[in-house]
C-alpha positions in Angstrom: 115.8 -12.8 1.0 115.4 -9.1 0.3 114.6 -7.9 -3.1 117.1 -5.6 -4.8 116.1 -2.0 -5.4 116.5 -0.7 -8.9 119.6 1.2 -7.7 121.2 -2.2 -6.9 120.5 -3.6 -10.4 123.2 -3.7 -13.1 123.4 -0.3 -14.6 122.4 -1.5 -18.1 119.3 -3.2 -16.7 117.9 0.0 -15.0 115.0 1.5 -17.0 116.4 5.0 -17.2 119.9 3.9 -18.1 118.6 1.3 -20.5 116.6 4.0 -22.3 119.7 6.2 -22.7 121.9 3.4 -23.8 119.6 1.4 -26.1 116.6 3.6 -26.9 112.9 3.4 -26.2 112.2 0.5 -28.5 113.9 -2.0 -26.2 111.9 -1.1 -23.0 108.9 -3.0 -21.9 105.7 -1.1 -21.0 106.3 -1.6 -17.3 109.9 -0.1 -17.7 108.4 2.9 -19.5 105.8 3.4 -16.8 108.5 3.0 -14.1 110.4 5.9 -15.6 107.3 8.0 -15.4 106.4 7.1 -11.8 110.0 7.5 -10.8 110.1 5.6 -7.5 108.7 2.5 -5.8 107.8 2.0 -2.2 109.1 -0.2 0.7 107.7 -3.3 -0.8 107.9 -2.9 -4.6 110.2 -1.3 -7.1 108.8 1.2 -9.6 108.9 -1.6 -12.3 106.9 -3.9 -10.1 104.3 -1.1 -9.3 103.9 -0.3 -13.0 
């Protein structure tokens, strides 16, 4: 089974949208880093890379 890209996640679960909706305090370190690195690769999402 293929992994879902972040664009396929529910909007409220995506790091950038979660930041805007709920604030920085609810984000994990990997979600914050994912926002900074901006994109993943063919095998891993930005969250997985971070």
